[in-house]
Each structure stands twice: as C-alpha cells, then as structure tokens.
N, CA, C and O atoms as a GROMACS GRO file, in nm:
protein
  480
    1UNK      N    1   0.080  -0.118  -0.003
    1UNK     CA    2   0.005  -0.009  -0.017
    1UNK      C    3   0.092   0.125  -0.004
    1UNK      O    4   0.055   0.227  -0.061
    2UNK      N    5   0.197   0.122   0.064
    2UNK     CA    6   0.277   0.243   0.071
    2UNK      C    7   0.353   0.247  -0.065
    2UNK      O    8   0.377   0.359  -0.110
    3UNK      N    9   0.391   0.147  -0.129
    3UNK     CA   10   0.464   0.154  -0.246
    3UNK      C   11   0.377   0.229  -0.372
    3UNK      O   12   0.438   0.308  -0.444
    4UNK      N   13   0.253   0.206  -0.393
    4UNK     CA   14   0.182   0.283  -0.490
    4UNK      C   15   0.173   0.442  -0.452
    4UNK      O   16   0.173   0.528  -0.540
    5UNK      N   17   0.166   0.468  -0.331
    5UNK     CA   18   0.172   0.609  -0.297
    5UNK      C   19   0.304   0.670  -0.316
    5UNK      O   20   0.308   0.784  -0.363
    6UNK      N   21   0.423   0.604  -0.283
    6UNK     CA   22   0.540   0.650  -0.312
    6UNK      C   23   0.563   0.660  -0.458
    6UNK      O   24   0.621   0.760  -0.502
    7UNK      N   25   0.524   0.568  -0.534
    7UNK     CA   26   0.540   0.572  -0.693
    7UNK      C   27   0.468   0.691  -0.748
    7UNK      O   28   0.519   0.757  -0.839
    8UNK      N   29   0.354   0.720  -0.698
    8UNK     CA   30   0.261   0.848  -0.729
    8UNK      C   31   0.344   0.966  -0.699
    8UNK      O   32   0.357   1.052  -0.786
    9UNK      N   33   0.402   0.978  -0.586
    9UNK     CA   34   0.470   1.102  -0.540
    9UNK      C   35   0.601   1.113  -0.610
    9UNK      O   36   0.640   1.227  -0.635
   10UNK      N   37   0.681   1.002  -0.649
   10UNK     CA   38   0.794   1.006  -0.723
   10UNK      C   39   0.756   1.054  -0.868
   10UNK      O   40   0.820   1.145  -0.919
   11UNK      N   41   0.661   1.000  -0.928
   11UNK     CA   42   0.630   1.039  -1.060
   11UNK      C   43   0.580   1.195  -1.065
   11UNK      O   44   0.602   1.264  -1.164
   12UNK      N   45   0.518   1.238  -0.962
   12UNK     CA   46   0.455   1.365  -0.965
   12UNK      C   47   0.568   1.473  -0.939
   12UNK      O   48   0.574   1.576  -1.006
   13UNK      N   49   0.654   1.443  -0.841
   13UNK     CA   50   0.748   1.546  -0.783
   13UNK      C   51   0.901   1.506  -0.809
   13UNK      O   52   0.994   1.585  -0.791
   14UNK      N   53   0.917   1.384  -0.850
   14UNK     CA   54   1.064   1.340  -0.859
   14UNK      C   55   1.134   1.409  -0.999
   14UNK      O   56   1.085   1.500  -1.066
   15UNK      N   57   1.256   1.343  -1.020
   15UNK     CA   58   1.326   1.399  -1.134
   15UNK      C   59   1.266   1.358  -1.282
   15UNK      O   60   1.296   1.412  -1.388
   16UNK      N   61   1.180   1.254  -1.265
   16UNK     CA   62   1.120   1.196  -1.391
   16UNK      C   63   0.991   1.276  -1.416
   16UNK      O   64   0.924   1.254  -1.517
   17UNK      N   65   0.955   1.364  -1.328
   17UNK     CA   66   0.823   1.425  -1.333
   17UNK      C   67   0.820   1.506  -1.470
   17UNK      O   68   0.923   1.540  -1.528
   18UNK      N   69   0.703   1.532  -1.512
   18UNK     CA   70   0.688   1.608  -1.639
   18UNK      C   71   0.726   1.767  -1.617
   18UNK      O   72   0.702   1.826  -1.511
   19UNK      N   73   0.782   1.822  -1.719
   19UNK     CA   74   0.836   1.958  -1.716
   19UNK      C   75   0.701   2.036  -1.740
   19UNK      O   76   0.628   2.003  -1.833
   20UNK      N   77   0.671   2.137  -1.658
   20UNK     CA   78   0.556   2.223  -1.696
   20UNK      C   79   0.591   2.372  -1.716
   20UNK      O   80   0.655   2.428  -1.626
   21UNK      N   81   0.556   2.438  -1.820
   21UNK     CA   82   0.586   2.580  -1.820
   21UNK      C   83   0.462   2.668  -1.799
   21UNK      O   84   0.352   2.635  -1.844
   22UNK      N   85   0.479   2.765  -1.740
   22UNK     CA   86   0.368   2.856  -1.725
   22UNK      C   87   0.384   2.974  -1.813
   22UNK      O   88   0.488   3.039  -1.817
   23UNK      N   89   0.271   3.004  -1.886
   23UNK     CA   90   0.287   3.116  -1.985
   23UNK      C   91   0.160   3.204  -1.957
   23UNK      O   92   0.056   3.163  -1.906
   24UNK      N   93   0.186   3.328  -1.998
   24UNK     CA   94   0.081   3.432  -1.984
   24UNK      C   95  -0.013   3.421  -2.109
   24UNK      O   96   0.029   3.380  -2.217
   25UNK      N   97  -0.131   3.455  -2.089
   25UNK     CA   98  -0.221   3.453  -2.194
   25UNK      C   99  -0.211   3.560  -2.308
   25UNK      O  100  -0.250   3.543  -2.423
   26UNK      N  101  -0.154   3.667  -2.260
   26UNK     CA  102  -0.114   3.767  -2.381
   26UNK      C  103   0.026   3.798  -2.370
   26UNK      O  104   0.084   3.781  -2.263
   27UNK      N  105   0.084   3.842  -2.472
   27UNK     CA  106   0.228   3.884  -2.491
   27UNK      C  107   0.236   4.007  -2.402
   27UNK      O  108   0.140   4.080  -2.378
   28UNK      N  109   0.366   4.024  -2.355
   28UNK     CA  110   0.405   4.135  -2.271
   28UNK      C  111   0.378   4.266  -2.320
   28UNK      O  112   0.340   4.357  -2.247
   29UNK      N  113   0.401   4.280  -2.463
   29UNK     CA  114   0.377   4.414  -2.517
   29UNK      C  115   0.238   4.448  -2.522
   29UNK      O  116   0.207   4.567  -2.528
   30UNK      N  117   0.144   4.352  -2.518
   30UNK     CA  118   0.002   4.390  -2.516
   30UNK      C  119  -0.047   4.435  -2.378
   30UNK      O  120  -0.132   4.522  -2.360
   31UNK      N  121   0.016   4.368  -2.283
   31UNK     CA  122  -0.001   4.419  -2.143
   31UNK      C  123   0.052   4.544  -2.110
   31UNK      O  124  -0.010   4.617  -2.033
   32UNK      N  125   0.180   4.584  -2.168
   32UNK     CA  126   0.222   4.725  -2.144
   32UNK      C  127   0.153   4.820  -2.211
   32UNK      O  128   0.132   4.927  -2.155
   33UNK      N  129   0.106   4.797  -2.343
   33UNK     CA  130   0.019   4.889  -2.409
   33UNK      C  131  -0.105   4.900  -2.334
   33UNK      O  132  -0.147   5.015  -2.319
   34UNK      N  133  -0.176   4.801  -2.281
   34UNK     CA  134  -0.284   4.821  -2.207
   34UNK      C  135  -0.263   4.897  -2.078
   34UNK      O  136  -0.351   4.972  -2.037
   35UNK      N  137  -0.151   4.882  -2.013
   35UNK     CA  138  -0.124   4.975  -1.905
   35UNK      C  139  -0.097   5.109  -1.931
   35UNK      O  140  -0.125   5.193  -1.846
   36UNK      N  141  -0.036   5.145  -2.056
   36UNK     CA  142  -0.029   5.286  -2.088
   36UNK      C  143  -0.167   5.342  -2.128
   36UNK      O  144  -0.192   5.460  -2.102
   37UNK      N  145  -0.254   5.268  -2.188
   37UNK     CA  146  -0.384   5.318  -2.215
   37UNK      C  147  -0.460   5.352  -2.089
   37UNK      O  148  -0.525   5.456  -2.083
   38UNK      N  149  -0.453   5.263  -1.984
   38UNK     CA  150  -0.525   5.284  -1.864
   38UNK      C  151  -0.471   5.417  -1.793
   38UNK      O  152  -0.547   5.499  -1.741
   39UNK      N  153  -0.325   5.431  -1.796
   39UNK     CA  154  -0.275   5.552  -1.745
   39UNK      C  155  -0.317   5.671  -1.822
   39UNK      O  156  -0.344   5.770  -1.755
   40UNK      N  157  -0.327   5.678  -1.949
   40UNK     CA  158  -0.363   5.798  -2.030
   40UNK      C  159  -0.505   5.828  -1.990
   40UNK      O  160  -0.538   5.944  -1.965
   41UNK      N  161  -0.593   5.723  -1.984
   41UNK     CA  162  -0.739   5.743  -1.946
   41UNK      C  163  -0.758   5.797  -1.815
   41UNK      O  164  -0.853   5.871  -1.791
   42UNK      N  165  -0.664   5.762  -1.716
   42UNK     CA  166  -0.676   5.808  -1.588
   42UNK      C  167  -0.628   5.950  -1.599
   42UNK      O  168  -0.696   6.030  -1.534
   43UNK      N  169  -0.537   5.996  -1.660
   43UNK     CA  170  -0.498   6.127  -1.667
   43UNK      C  171  -0.597   6.218  -1.737
   43UNK      O  172  -0.618   6.334  -1.700
   44UNK      N  173  -0.657   6.160  -1.840
   44UNK     CA  174  -0.774   6.240  -1.909
   44UNK      C  175  -0.875   6.262  -1.818
   44UNK      O  176  -0.923   6.376  -1.809
   45UNK      N  177  -0.922   6.156  -1.740
   45UNK     CA  178  -1.038   6.180  -1.639
   45UNK      C  179  -1.001   6.292  -1.530
   45UNK      O  180  -1.081   6.377  -1.493
   46UNK      N  181  -0.861   6.280  -1.481
   46UNK     CA  182  -0.817   6.373  -1.386
   46UNK      C  183  -0.827   6.519  -1.443
   46UNK      O  184  -0.883   6.609  -1.381
   47UNK      N  185  -0.773   6.534  -1.556
   47UNK     CA  186  -0.779   6.658  -1.624
   47UNK      C  187  -0.920   6.723  -1.648
   47UNK      O  188  -0.941   6.841  -1.621
   48UNK      N  189  -1.009   6.642  -1.696
   48UNK     CA  190  -1.146   6.661  -1.707
   48UNK      C  191  -1.210   6.706  -1.569
   48UNK      O  192  -1.275   6.810  -1.567
   49UNK      N  193  -1.197   6.644  -1.476
   49UNK     CA  194  -1.242   6.672  -1.354
   49UNK      C  195  -1.191   6.792  -1.277
   49UNK      O  196  -1.262   6.858  -1.201
   50UNK      N  197  -1.058   6.818  -1.304
   50UNK     CA  198  -1.002   6.924  -1.243
   50UNK      C  199  -1.003   7.061  -1.322
   50UNK      O  200  -0.979   7.167  -1.264
   51UNK      N  201  -1.030   7.054  -1.453
   51UNK     CA  202  -1.038   7.174  -1.534
   51UNK      C  203  -1.169   7.212  -1.583
   51UNK      O  204  -1.186   7.292  -1.675
   52UNK      N  205  -1.264   7.153  -1.518
   52UNK     CA  206  -1.404   7.180  -1.553
   52UNK      C  207  -1.441   7.320  -1.521
   52UNK      O  208  -1.372   7.382  -1.440
   53UNK      N  209  -1.539   7.373  -1.574
   53UNK     CA  210  -1.595   7.510  -1.539
   53UNK      C  211  -1.634   7.534  -1.401
   53UNK      O  212  -1.625   7.642  -1.342
   54UNK      N  213  -1.684   7.408  -1.348
   54UNK     CA  214  -1.741   7.426  -1.206
   54UNK      C  215  -1.618   7.448  -1.111
   54UNK      O  216  -1.635   7.491  -0.997
   55UNK      N  217  -1.498   7.420  -1.158
   55UNK     CA  218  -1.385   7.439  -1.052
   55UNK      C  219  -1.364   7.589  -1.029
   55UNK      O  220  -1.332   7.633  -0.918
   56UNK      N  221  -1.383   7.670  -1.140
   56UNK     CA  222  -1.369   7.816  -1.112
   56UNK      C  223  -1.472   7.865  -1.008
   56UNK      O  224  -1.446   7.942  -0.916
   57UNK      N  225  -1.596   7.809  -1.036
   57UNK     CA  226  -1.704   7.855  -0.934
   57UNK      C  227  -1.671   7.812  -0.792
   57UNK      O  228  -1.686   7.883  -0.693
   58UNK      N  229  -1.622   7.688  -0.795
   58UNK     CA  230  -1.580   7.639  -0.659
   58UNK      C  231  -1.468   7.724  -0.582
   58UNK      O  232  -1.475   7.756  -0.463
   59UNK      N  233  -1.358   7.759  -0.677
   59UNK     CA  234  -1.260   7.827  -0.633
   59UNK      C  235  -1.304   7.968  -0.574
   59UNK      O  236  -1.265   8.014  -0.467
   60UNK      N  237  -1.389   8.025  -0.660
   60UNK     CA  238  -1.444   8.143  -0.603
   60UNK      C  239  -1.521   8.148  -0.484
   60UNK      O  240  -1.504   8.234  -0.397
   61UNK      N  241  -1.614   8.048  -0.478
   61UNK     CA  242  -1.689   8.033  -0.354
   61UNK      C  243  -1.584   8.009  -0.230
   61UNK      O  244  -1.596   8.068  -0.122
   62UNK      N  245  -1.487   7.923  -0.258
   62UNK     CA  246  -1.378   7.897  -0.146
   62UNK      C  247  -1.321   8.031  -0.096
   62UNK      O  248  -1.306   8.055   0.024
   63UNK      N  249  -1.290   8.113  -0.191
   63UNK     CA  250  -1.236   8.248  -0.148
   63UNK      C  251  -1.316   8.333  -0.079
   63UNK      O  252  -1.272   8.400   0.015
   64UNK      N  253  -1.452   8.339  -0.122
   64UNK     CA  254  -1.559   8.401  -0.044
   64UNK      C  255  -1.571   8.340   0.088
   64UNK      O  256  -1.572   8.417   0.184
   65UNK      N  257  -1.580   8.222   0.108
   65UNK     CA  258  -1.600   8.157   0.236
   65UNK      C  259  -1.477   8.176   0.328
   65UNK      O  260  -1.499   8.190   0.448
   66UNK      N  261  -1.346   8.179   0.284
   66UNK     CA  262  -1.232   8.212   0.349
   66UNK      C  263  -1.235   8.346   0.397
   66UNK      O  264  -1.198   8.374   0.511
   67UNK      N  265  -1.281   8.440   0.308
   67UNK     CA  266  -1.282   8.586   0.359
   67UNK      C  267  -1.401   8.600   0.470
   67UNK      O  268  -1.377   8.669   0.569
   68UNK      N  269  -1.515   8.543   0.458
   68UNK     CA  270  -1.612   8.528   0.550
   68UNK      C  271  -1.548   8.479   0.685
   68UNK      O  272  -1.562   8.537   0.793
   69UNK      N  273  -1.483   8.376   0.666
   69UNK     CA  274  -1.438   8.303   0.790
   69UNK      C  275  -1.330   8.403   0.866
   69UNK      O  276  -1.330   8.405   0.990
   70UNK      N  277  -1.248   8.476   0.800
   70UNK     CA  278  -1.162   8.559   0.857
   70UNK      C  279  -1.232   8.678   0.931
   70UNK      O  280  -1.185   8.721   1.036
   71UNK      N  281  -1.348   8.733   0.873
   71UNK     CA  282  -1.429   8.827   0.932
   71UNK      C  283  -1.489   8.779   1.051
   71UNK      O  284  -1.477   8.849   1.152
   72UNK      N  285  -1.555   8.667   1.059
   72UNK     CA  286  -1.608   8.604   1.174
   72UNK      C  287  -1.504   8.581   1.285
   72UNK      O  288  -1.531   8.592   1.405
   73UNK      N  289  -1.382   8.547   1.234
   73UNK     CA  290  -1.279   8.522   1.348
   73UNK      C  291  -1.241   8.670   1.422
   73UNK      O  292  -1.237   8.685   1.544
   74UNK      N  293  -1.216   8.765   1.331
   74UNK     CA  294  -1.207   8.898   1.394
   74UNK      C  295  -1.327   8.942   1.477
   74UNK      O  296  -1.305   9.001   1.583
   75UNK      N  297  -1.452   8.918   1.438
   75UNK     CA  298  -1.552   8.954   1.513
   75UNK      C  299  -1.560   8.869   1.668
   75UNK      O  300  -1.596   8.920   1.774
   76UNK      N  301  -1.525   8.751   1.651
   76UNK     CA  302  -1.519   8.662   1.772
   76UNK      C  303  -1.404   8.716   1.866
   76UNK      O  304  -1.418   8.720   1.989
   77UNK      N  305  -1.296   8.753   1.805
   77UNK     CA  306  -1.182   8.808   1.887
   77UNK      C  307  -1.240   8.940   1.963
   77UNK      O  308  -1.226   8.960   2.084
   78UNK      N  309  -1.299   9.018   1.882
   78UNK     CA  310  -1.346   9.140   1.936
   78UNK      C  311  -1.448   9.130   2.063
   78UNK      O  312  -1.443   9.202   2.163
   79UNK      N  313  -1.549   9.017   2.034
   79UNK     CA  314  -1.652   8.993   2.135
   79UNK      C  315  -1.568   8.927   2.258
   79UNK      O  316  -1.602   8.954   2.374
   80UNK      N  317  -1.471   8.852   2.235
   80UNK     CA  318  -1.406   8.783   2.342
   80UNK      C  319  -1.347   8.893   2.430
   80UNK      O  320  -1.363   8.890   2.552
   81UNK      N  321  -1.273   8.998   2.362
   81UNK     CA  322  -1.212   9.101   2.439
   81UNK      C  323  -1.320   9.180   2.528
   81UNK      O  324  -1.303   9.216   2.644
   82UNK      N  325  -1.429   9.196   2.454
   82UNK     CA  326  -1.539   9.288   2.509
   82UNK      C  327  -1.593   9.212   2.642
   82UNK      O  328  -1.627   9.269   2.746
   83UNK      N  329  -1.593   9.084   2.619
   83UNK     CA  330  -1.645   9.005   2.727
   83UNK      C  331  -1.552   9.013   2.849
   83UNK      O  332  -1.593   9.031   2.964
   84UNK      N  333  -1.424   9.000   2.812
   84UNK     CA  334  -1.317   9.014   2.924
   84UNK      C  335  -1.327   9.148   3.004
   84UNK      O  336  -1.322   9.152   3.127
   85UNK      N  337  -1.343   9.256   2.926
   85UNK     CA  338  -1.359   9.389   2.980
   85UNK      C  339  -1.476   9.380   3.073
   85UNK      O  340  -1.462   9.412   3.192
   86UNK      N  341  -1.590   9.339   3.024
   86UNK     CA  342  -1.716   9.340   3.112
   86UNK      C  343  -1.712   9.253   3.243
   86UNK      O  344  -1.760   9.285   3.352
   87UNK      N  345  -1.641   9.130   3.209
   87UNK     CA  346  -1.617   9.041   3.332
   87UNK      C  347  -1.526   9.126   3.445
   87UNK      O  348  -1.559   9.131   3.564
   88UNK      N  349  -1.416   9.186   3.394
   88UNK     CA  350  -1.335   9.270   3.492
   88UNK      C  351  -1.410   9.387   3.545
   88UNK      O  352  -1.385   9.422   3.660
   89UNK      N  353  -1.491   9.448   3.482
   89UNK     CA  354  -1.575   9.545   3.522
   89UNK      C  355  -1.672   9.497   3.632
   89UNK      O  356  -1.683   9.559   3.738
   90UNK      N  357  -1.740   9.389   3.605
   90UNK     CA  358  -1.820   9.327   3.697
   90UNK      C  359  -1.759   9.282   3.829
   90UNK      O  360  -1.812   9.294   3.939
   91UNK      N  361  -1.647   9.232   3.803
   91UNK     CA  362  -1.568   9.188   3.937
   91UNK      C  363  -1.526   9.305   4.020
   91UNK      O  364  -1.522   9.295   4.142
   92UNK      N  365  -1.493   9.418   3.957
   92UNK     CA  366  -1.456   9.544   4.026
   92UNK      C  367  -1.584   9.591   4.103
   92UNK      O  368  -1.580   9.628   4.221
   93UNK      N  369  -1.696   9.586   4.029
   93UNK     CA  370  -1.822   9.639   4.089
   93UNK      C  371  -1.849   9.564   4.201
   93UNK      O  372  -1.876   9.619   4.308
   94UNK      N  373  -1.844   9.418   4.184
   94UNK     CA  374  -1.886   9.334   4.294
   94UNK      C  375  -1.785   9.358   4.423
   94UNK      O  376  -1.824   9.345   4.539
   95UNK      N  377  -1.669   9.389   4.391
   95UNK     CA  378  -1.568   9.415   4.503
   95UNK      C  379  -1.622   9.547   4.575
   95UNK      O  380  -1.638   9.550   4.697
   96UNK      N  381  -1.648   9.653   4.494
   96UNK     CA  382  -1.687   9.774   4.558
   96UNK      C  383  -1.811   9.759   4.627
   96UNK      O  384  -1.826   9.802   4.741
   97UNK      N  385  -1.914   9.691   4.553
   97UNK     CA  386  -2.059   9.681   4.635
   97UNK      C  387  -2.022   9.606   4.761
   97UNK      O  388  -2.073   9.648   4.865
   98UNK      N  389  -1.942   9.502   4.768
   98UNK     CA  390  -1.906   9.436   4.891
   98UNK      C  391  -1.840   9.534   4.996
   98UNK      O  392  -1.872   9.529   5.115
   99UNK      N  393  -1.754   9.612   4.952
   99UNK     CA  394  -1.686   9.711   5.039
   99UNK      C  395  -1.796   9.810   5.098
   99UNK      O  396  -1.796   9.842   5.216
  100UNK      N  397  -1.893   9.856   5.005
  100UNK     CA  398  -1.988   9.947   5.039
  100UNK      C  399  -2.078   9.889   5.146
  100UNK      O  400  -2.105   9.954   5.247
  101UNK      N  401  -2.125   9.768   5.124
  101UNK     CA  402  -2.215   9.694   5.211
  101UNK      C  403  -2.148   9.671   5.347
  101UNK      O  404  -2.215   9.677   5.449
  102UNK      N  405  -2.016   9.645   5.350
  102UNK     CA  406  -1.949   9.633   5.482
  102UNK      C  407  -1.938   9.757   5.551
  102UNK      O  408  -1.943   9.759   5.674
  103UNK      N  409  -1.924   9.867   5.480
  103UNK     CA  410  -1.905  10.002   5.543
  103UNK      C  411  -2.045  10.034   5.586
  103UNK      O  412  -2.056  10.099   5.690
  104UNK      N  413  -2.151  10.000   5.523
  104UNK     CA  414  -2.298  10.042   5.568
  104UNK      C  415  -2.322   9.948   5.686
  104UNK      O  416  -2.380   9.999   5.782
  105UNK      N  417  -2.292   9.840   5.693
  105UNK     CA  418  -2.306   9.760   5.815
  105UNK      C  419  -2.234   9.804   5.926
  105UNK      O  420  -2.284   9.792   6.038
  106UNK      N  421  -2.113   9.856   5.912
  106UNK     CA  422  -2.035   9.911   6.008
  106UNK      C  423  -2.098  10.034   6.054
  106UNK      O  424  -2.109  10.052   6.175
  107UNK      N  425  -2.142  10.120   5.971
  107UNK     CA  426  -2.205  10.240   6.002
  107UNK      C  427  -2.341  10.234   6.084
  107UNK      O  428  -2.375  10.310   6.174
  108UNK      N  429  -2.408  10.133   6.034
  108UNK     CA  430  -2.540  10.095   6.123
  108UNK      C  431  -2.502  10.061   6.259
  108UNK      O  432  -2.555  10.111   6.359
  109UNK      N  433  -2.399   9.966   6.261
  109UNK     CA  434  -2.363   9.918   6.406
  109UNK      C  435  -2.330  10.041   6.494
  109UNK      O  436  -2.379  10.058   6.606
  110UNK      N  437  -2.234  10.135   6.426
  110UNK     CA  438  -2.222  10.262   6.502
  110UNK      C  439  -2.333  10.330   6.536
  110UNK      O  440  -2.340  10.379   6.649
  111UNK      N  441  -2.422  10.343   6.459
  111UNK     CA  442  -2.534  10.430   6.467
  111UNK      C  443  -2.631  10.373   6.598
  111UNK      O  444  -2.689  10.445   6.679
  112UNK      N  445  -2.630  10.220   6.593
  112UNK     CA  446  -2.705  10.161   6.705
  112UNK      C  447  -2.616  10.194   6.830
  112UNK      O  448  -2.668  10.240   6.931
  113UNK      N  449  -2.492  10.171   6.821
  113UNK     CA  450  -2.413  10.204   6.945
  113UNK      C  451  -2.444  10.344   7.004
  113UNK      O  452  -2.474  10.359   7.123
  114UNK      N  453  -2.436  10.445   6.915
  114UNK     CA  454  -2.453  10.586   6.969
  114UNK      C  455  -2.588  10.601   7.008
  114UNK      O  456  -2.608  10.673   7.106
  115UNK      N  457  -2.694  10.543   6.949
  115UNK     CA  458  -2.827  10.553   6.984
  115UNK      C  459  -2.839  10.488   7.144
  115UNK      O  460  -2.894  10.544   7.239
  116UNK      N  461  -2.786  10.382   7.145
  116UNK     CA  462  -2.787  10.323   7.289
  116UNK      C  463  -2.715  10.401   7.388
  116UNK      O  464  -2.750  10.399   7.506
  117UNK      N  465  -2.609  10.476   7.343
  117UNK     CA  466  -2.544  10.566   7.441
  117UNK      C  467  -2.636  10.692   7.472
  117UNK      O  468  -2.641  10.727   7.589
  118UNK      N  469  -2.700  10.755   7.388
  118UNK     CA  470  -2.787  10.860   7.412
  118UNK      C  471  -2.900  10.833   7.502
  118UNK      O  472  -2.942  10.916   7.582
  119UNK      N  473  -2.950  10.707   7.484
  119UNK     CA  474  -3.076  10.667   7.564
  119UNK      C  475  -3.040  10.657   7.711
  119UNK      O  476  -3.127  10.671   7.796
  120UNK      N  477  -2.922  10.635   7.741
  120UNK     CA  478  -2.892  10.616   7.895
  120UNK      C  479  -2.874  10.741   7.973
  120UNK      O  480  -2.850  10.736   8.093
   0.00000   0.00000   0.00000
C-alpha cells in the first residue's frame, strides 16, 4: 500500500516528473500597451475633473468663504475682548459693592451704638 503512494509521489514530484511551463495569456507588449492606455485614460479623467468650469465657481466660492471666515474670526476676537472687559468691570463692581455693604453695616452698628449711648 505504501509503494503505490510512493510511486505516485515520485512520478509527480521526482526527477522524472513532467516539465511544466507557465505562460501568460497575452504577450508582454500587449499588457504594457494596455497599462499605458489605462494611465492615459486616468490622466484624461483627472484633467477633465480638475479643469471643468465648475472648478472656477468652486474656487471663487472658496475664496468668499475664506474671507467670511476671517471676518467672523475677527468679530469673535473682538467679542471675547469685550467680554473680558465686562467681566473685569463686573468683578470690580462686585468688590466695590461688597466694600460698600461692609461699610454700611459698620455705620449701622455705630449708629445703634450711639443711639444706645444717648438713651442712657
């Protein structure tokens, strides 16, 4: 049983095995011509897509949007600065109000003290 298997393997893979050559279906020059044609068609499609009339409209719109974006950024920066000034002013007012309230409380306490002294 082992001998027939060994014989098959020797006939298939051994020195006496049949020589096999692998050949392509098309000659190399046809394949290279086909590759060149594909590259040319790709370049033609890219040229058509990039140099269409719509690209001018798109470029013009891009410039408009870029200019608008710059304007909005300037407005944002100005608004942020204005907000910072308002916050600083608000903080100063809050400090002043607290100081005034403390002074008012102190004056009321003094007033109550003097009223108590005059009643005696």
